[in-house]
C-alpha positions as CSV (number, residue, x, y, z in Angstrom):
1,M,-10.7,30.3,-13.8
2,T,-7.0,29.8,-14.4
3,A,-4.4,28.6,-12.0
4,M,-1.9,30.9,-10.7
5,N,1.7,30.3,-10.4
6,T,3.9,31.4,-7.3
7,N,5.1,34.4,-9.2
8,D,1.6,35.7,-9.9
9,L,0.8,35.1,-6.2
10,L,3.7,37.2,-5.1
11,K,2.5,40.2,-7.2
12,L,-0.8,40.3,-5.5
13,P,-1.4,42.9,-2.7
14,A,-1.7,41.5,0.9
15,T,-5.4,42.3,1.2
16,K,-6.0,40.1,-1.9
17,L,-4.0,37.4,-0.4
18,K,-5.9,37.5,3.0
19,R,-9.1,37.4,0.9
20,I,-7.9,34.2,-1.0
21,L,-6.9,32.6,2.2
22,A,-10.3,33.4,3.9
23,L,-12.2,32.0,0.8
24,K,-10.0,28.8,0.7
25,T,-10.6,28.2,4.3
26,Q,-14.4,28.7,3.9
27,I,-14.4,26.2,1.1
28,E,-12.6,23.7,3.1
29,R,-15.1,24.1,6.0
30,L,-18.0,23.8,3.6
31,E,-16.4,20.7,1.9
32,S,-16.2,19.1,5.4
33,R,-19.8,20.0,6.3
34,I,-20.8,18.4,3.0
35,G,-19.0,15.2,3.6
36,A,-20.6,15.0,7.1
37,V,-24.0,15.4,5.7
38,I,-23.4,12.9,3.0
39,T,-22.0,10.4,5.6
40,K,-25.1,10.8,7.8
41,A,-27.3,10.3,4.8
42,M,-25.9,7.1,3.7
43,P,-27.4,3.8,5.2
44,G,-25.0,1.4,6.7
45,P,-21.4,1.4,7.7
46,L,-19.0,3.1,5.4
47,Q,-16.0,1.2,6.8
48,K,-15.2,-2.0,5.2
49,V,-16.6,-5.0,6.9
50,A,-13.9,-7.1,8.2
51,K,-14.1,-10.6,6.9
52,K,-13.7,-13.5,9.4
53,K,-10.3,-14.9,9.3
54,R,-10.1,-18.5,7.9
55,H,-8.5,-21.2,10.2
56,M,-6.4,-23.9,8.6
57,T,-6.5,-27.3,10.0
58,A,-3.5,-29.1,11.2
59,A,-4.0,-31.6,8.5
60,A,-4.1,-28.8,5.7
61,R,-1.0,-27.3,7.3
62,K,0.8,-30.7,7.3
63,K,0.0,-31.1,3.7
64,I,1.3,-27.7,2.5
65,S,4.5,-28.4,4.6
66,V,5.0,-31.8,2.9
67,A,4.5,-30.3,-0.5
68,A,6.9,-27.6,0.1
69,K,9.6,-29.8,1.5
70,A,9.1,-32.0,-1.7
71,R,9.6,-28.8,-4.0
72,W,12.8,-27.9,-2.0
73,A,14.2,-31.6,-2.1
74,K,13.6,-31.5,-5.9
75,I,15.4,-28.1,-6.2
76,K,18.3,-29.2,-4.1
77,A,18.7,-32.4,-6.0
78,G,18.9,-30.3,-9.2
79,R,21.8,-28.2,-7.9
80,G,23.9,-31.3,-6.9
81,K,24.6,-32.3,-10.5
């Protein structure tokens, strides 16, 4: 089977175009039904299981804050020269 470009499609009679459209619609319906059957046949959830969010302690946040402030102080000290 070869791909048809727009010019080739315009040359086809209306009856052929209607038949092509009907076949394409039928193929899409069948693909949808196949997907539904596969989904039902697979065990377990298909969606990604959401991971629990990690919670940071106040001490950890403070440690990160102090480190960031130290980095910025070092950068600002370098600019002053």
